ZATI-677604 format. One line per field, with one value per residue (C-alpha): residue number from 1; residue in three letters; x, z, y. Coordinates in steps of 0.25 Angstrom, whole numbers. Each point is the difference from the previous one (the first is absolute). Layout:
baza = c(NUM,...) .
drenlo = c(ala,...) .
X = c(X,...) .
Z = c(Z,...) .
Y = c(Y,...) .
END
This chain:
baza = c(1,2,3,4,5,6,7,8,9,10,11,12,13,14,15,16,17,18,19,20,21,22,23,24,25,26,27,28,29,30,31,32,33,34,35,36,37,38,39,40,41,42,43,44,45,46,47,48,49,50,51,52,53,54,55,56,57,58,59,60,61,62,63,64,65,66,67,68,69,70,71,72,73,74,75,76,77,78,79,80,81,82,83,84,85,86,87,88,89,90,91,92,93,94,95,96,97,98,99,100,101,102,103,104,105,106,107,108,109,110,111,112,113,114,115,116,117,118,119,120,121,122,123,124,125,126,127,128,129,130,131,132,133,134,135,136,137,138,139,140,141,142,143,144,145,146,147,148,149,150,151,152,153,154,155,156,157,158,159,160,161,162,163,164,165,166,167,168,169,170,171,172,173,174,175,176,177,178,179,180,181,182,183,184,185,186,187,188,189,190,191,192,193,194,195,196,197,198,199,200,201,202,203,204,205,206,207,208,209,210,211,212,213,214,215,216,217,218,219,220,221,222,223,224,225,226,227,228,229,230,231,232,233,234,235,236,237,238,239,240,241,242,243,244,245,246,247,248,249,250,251,252,253,254,255,256,257,258,259,260,261,262,263,264,265,266,267,268,269,270,271,272,273,274,275,276,277,278,279,280,281,282,283,284,285,286,287,288,289,290,291,292,293,294,295,296,297,298,299,300,301,302,303,304,305,306,307,308,309,310,311,312,313,314,315,316,317,318,319,320,321,322,323,324,325,326,327,328,329,330,331,332,333,334,335,336,337,338,339,340,341,342,343,344,345,346,347,348,349,350,351,352,353,354,355,356,357,358,359,360,361,362,363,364,365,366,367) .
drenlo = c(unk,unk,unk,unk,unk,unk,unk,unk,unk,unk,unk,unk,unk,unk,unk,unk,unk,unk,unk,unk,unk,unk,unk,unk,unk,unk,unk,unk,unk,unk,unk,unk,unk,unk,unk,unk,unk,unk,unk,unk,unk,unk,unk,unk,unk,unk,unk,unk,unk,unk,unk,unk,unk,unk,unk,unk,unk,unk,unk,unk,unk,unk,unk,unk,unk,unk,unk,unk,unk,unk,unk,unk,unk,unk,unk,unk,unk,unk,unk,unk,unk,unk,unk,unk,unk,unk,unk,unk,unk,unk,unk,unk,unk,unk,unk,unk,unk,unk,unk,unk,unk,unk,unk,unk,unk,unk,unk,unk,unk,unk,unk,unk,unk,unk,unk,unk,unk,unk,unk,unk,unk,unk,unk,unk,unk,unk,unk,unk,unk,unk,unk,unk,unk,unk,unk,unk,unk,unk,unk,unk,unk,unk,unk,unk,unk,unk,unk,unk,unk,unk,unk,unk,unk,unk,unk,unk,unk,unk,unk,unk,unk,unk,unk,unk,unk,unk,unk,unk,unk,unk,unk,unk,unk,unk,unk,unk,unk,unk,unk,unk,unk,unk,unk,unk,unk,unk,unk,unk,unk,unk,unk,unk,unk,unk,unk,unk,unk,unk,unk,unk,unk,unk,unk,unk,unk,unk,unk,unk,unk,unk,unk,unk,unk,unk,unk,unk,unk,unk,unk,unk,unk,unk,unk,unk,unk,unk,unk,unk,unk,unk,unk,unk,unk,unk,unk,unk,unk,unk,unk,unk,unk,unk,unk,unk,unk,unk,unk,unk,unk,unk,unk,unk,unk,unk,unk,unk,unk,unk,unk,unk,unk,unk,unk,unk,unk,unk,unk,unk,unk,unk,unk,unk,unk,unk,unk,unk,unk,unk,unk,unk,unk,unk,unk,unk,unk,unk,unk,unk,unk,unk,unk,unk,unk,unk,unk,unk,unk,unk,unk,unk,unk,unk,unk,unk,unk,unk,unk,unk,unk,unk,unk,unk,unk,unk,unk,unk,unk,unk,unk,unk,unk,unk,unk,unk,unk,unk,unk,unk,unk,unk,unk,unk,unk,unk,unk,unk,unk,unk,unk,unk,unk,unk,unk,unk,unk,unk,unk,unk,unk,unk,unk,unk,unk,unk,unk,unk,unk,unk,unk,unk,unk,unk,unk,unk,unk,unk,unk) .
X = c(277,6,13,5,5,14,3,7,12,2,4,15,4,12,-6,-12,-12,-9,-12,0,-15,-2,-13,-5,-4,4,-12,-4,8,-10,-8,1,6,-4,1,-16,2,9,-7,-14,3,13,-10,-5,1,-5,-12,10,1,13,4,-1,8,11,0,2,12,4,-2,9,11,0,2,12,6,-1,-1,-10,5,-9,5,-11,7,12,8,-1,4,14,11,12,-4,11,4,-5,-15,-8,-10,-14,-8,-15,-5,-14,-3,-8,13,3,10,12,0,0,9,11,-5,3,12,6,-4,7,11,5,-4,-9,4,-16,-11,-12,-13,-13,-14,-8,-16,-10,-1,13,9,6,4,8,5,8,6,2,7,8,8,-10,1,-13,-16,-9,-14,-10,-12,13,0,10,5,5,6,7,6,4,7,7,4,5,7,8,4,4,9,4,3,8,8,3,5,10,7,2,7,9,4,2,10,4,4,7,7,6,2,10,6,5,7,7,11,6,0,8,10,5,6,13,3,-9,0,-6,-11,-4,-5,-7,-6,-6,-3,-8,-8,-3,-7,-6,-7,0,8,8,6,9,12,7,10,9,4,14,8,-12,-3,-10,8,-9,3,-9,-11,-11,-1,17,0,-10,5,12,10,4,-12,7,-5,-9,-11,-9,-11,-12,2,-2,14,-2,-10,2,15,-7,-10,4,-11,-5,-4,-12,-3,-12,0,11,-6,-10,10,1,14,12,10,-2,12,-4,-2,-10,2,-12,-9,-11,6,-1,13,3,15,4,12,9,3,5,-6,-11,10,11,0,9,-6,-15,-7,-8,-12,-6,-6,-10,-4,-13,-8,6,8,-10,2,1,10,7,-2,6,11,5,0,9,9,0,5,12,4,4,8,5,6,6,6,6,6,6,7,6,5,7,3,7,5,9,3,9,3,6,9,4,6,5,9,14,2,-10,5,-9,0,-10,-3,-6,-13,0,2,13,6) .
Z = c(329,7,1,12,10,2,16,7,8,17,5,7,12,-4,-12,9,-10,9,-4,7,3,0,8,2,9,5,2,-16,2,10,-9,-6,-14,-9,-11,-3,-2,-12,-4,1,-6,-9,-11,7,18,-1,9,12,10,2,13,-11,-12,11,4,-17,0,14,-8,-13,10,6,-12,-5,12,8,17,4,7,5,4,3,4,-7,11,-4,-13,-1,-1,-5,-2,-3,-14,2,0,-11,3,-7,1,3,3,3,-6,8,10,8,-9,12,-3,-15,-1,8,-7,-12,1,8,-13,-11,9,-2,16,0,-15,-5,-5,4,-4,2,5,-6,6,-13,-4,7,-12,0,13,-7,-11,9,7,-14,-3,14,-3,5,-11,-3,1,5,-1,10,-3,-1,-16,4,-10,-1,14,-3,-14,10,10,-9,-10,14,6,-15,4,14,-6,-11,11,7,-11,-4,15,-1,-14,5,13,-6,-13,12,5,-13,-3,13,0,-15,4,10,-9,-9,10,2,-11,8,12,-7,-6,10,5,-4,2,0,17,1,-13,7,11,-7,-10,13,6,-13,0,17,-1,-13,2,12,1,15,-5,-15,-5,-11,-8,-11,-11,-2,-5,-2,14,8,12,11,-1,11,9,10,9,-4,10,-9,-13,-7,-5,-12,-10,-9,-15,-4,9,6,-11,2,14,-1,-7,-10,-5,-2,-3,-13,-4,5,4,16,5,10,13,8,10,0,8,-11,-12,-4,-9,7,10,16,5,13,7,7,3,-13,7,-11,-8,-12,-9,-12,-10,-9,-12,2,-19,-11,-14,7,-1,8,12,10,11,12,9,9,11,11,12,-5,13,-5,-7,-12,-11,-13,-15,3,7,-12,-9,8,4,-15,-1,10,-2,-14,5,10,-10,-10,13,4,-17,3,10,-2,-14,8,8,-10,-4,14,1,-14,3,11,-5,-10,11,7,-13,-2,13,2,-14,1,-13,1,-6,-1,-1,4,-7,8,-11,8,-12,2,-9) .
Y = c(294,16,5,-4,10,4,-6,14,-6,2,10,-5,5,5,9,2,6,11,8,14,4,16,4,-13,-8,-15,-3,-2,-12,-7,-11,-13,-3,10,-13,-2,19,-2,-12,5,15,-2,8,12,0,16,-8,-5,9,8,-9,-11,8,2,-15,-2,7,-8,-10,6,4,-13,-7,9,-4,13,1,14,9,12,13,7,16,5,-4,-14,2,-7,7,-9,-14,-11,-2,-14,5,2,10,3,11,2,13,4,12,7,0,14,9,-2,-14,1,8,-10,-11,6,7,-12,-8,10,3,-17,-2,-11,-7,-4,6,9,-4,9,-3,9,0,3,12,4,-1,15,-3,-15,9,10,-10,-9,13,1,-13,-12,-9,-6,0,-11,6,-6,-5,-11,-8,-12,-1,14,-1,-10,6,13,-9,-9,15,7,-14,2,13,-4,-11,10,11,-11,-5,15,4,-13,4,15,-4,-8,8,12,-13,-2,17,1,-10,3,14,-8,-5,10,4,-13,2,13,-5,-17,6,10,-15,-3,-14,-10,-4,14,-3,-13,8,11,-8,-9,13,6,-15,1,14,-1,-13,1,-14,-4,-12,-5,0,4,-9,3,-11,-3,-12,-9,3,11,9,5,16,3,-4,5,-8,-9,-13,-9,2,-6,7,-7,-8,-10,-2,-5,4,-13,-2,6,7,14,6,-8,3,13,-1,-8,11,11,6,3,-11,4,-10,1,-10,-8,-12,-2,-1,-13,1,5,-2,4,7,-7,16,1,15,5,7,3,-10,5,2,9,-3,9,-3,11,1,7,-1,-10,-10,0,-3,8,-4,-2,9,-9,5,-5,5,13,10,0,-14,-6,3,4,-2,18,-4,-7,8,13,-9,-5,15,4,-14,7,12,-7,-10,13,3,-13,0,12,-3,-12,6,9,-11,-8,14,2,-14,-1,16,-8,-11,9,8,-10,-8,15,-1,-14,2,0,5,11,14,13,13,9,14,12,-3,-13,-9,-11,-7) .
END
């Protein structure tokens, strides 16, 4: 038995795949199904007419899930297609220079995330080589060999996918770089705060600025309870939450793991205790524990309602880094507050002591 041929998934409406045909007439797609062409001329298709050869390409494109779009002039070359679309470029090697230059320039500039495939008529290899050297990716020769054509299409589709993945990765890296460059200055901004109340507001404003969160609260652990220090959207968050936390709640998960907890969709969350608040706009939630030495808990940051879309894994990583910065400043402020409190206690004790006698020397020493 022969090998089973791989079935190609049809293009979905959410991710449309289009084959942009440059220099071809829409009339080449006229006619009935081309299954007989493939079966009859699998080994060699050279005796088949040019019209039927192009019908063969039509069959291959449809099999790969691509919709043909004709661009028979430079003006019809798509300038900046929707990023949800995948574009494969099939170019006639006899295309006028002006049209060809625009296609190659757009493809090389990344305006059209796809690949140019050059159809070369016989004895026109010099033109094909020139186009390949200028940025075209692959060549399908006429007369067309079905196996060669399908292999070339597969390579081009794979390259399209890799280019798309690279673009997404580059964008994510750029976002991370900008965020971490901003975080570098966070310690300086936060260290200007001399009181915990000022720190709470400044800390949450950092999350608002860097992660584009429009809602969220900062809770600090104090005497076996979480005290709300500051909220970006006050009015629905309790002033304090007593420990132990409700089992399986999102805060409890962050409390137990000491790791960020990202919830992409609160409606799909099978565990956790819902708050009952109906003000979530994207149903994503990000909870960041504030710790030192990764085990001693200082408090939590809870974020919701990101400006665009929902919170992502990258947001969780950025938030974790910012939480670590804030934890260090928070620990220092708590230490300062405790020292000031002890100083005040000693001062009050000294002032209230009726038997207190002292001599203050000019150098500041007290006996």
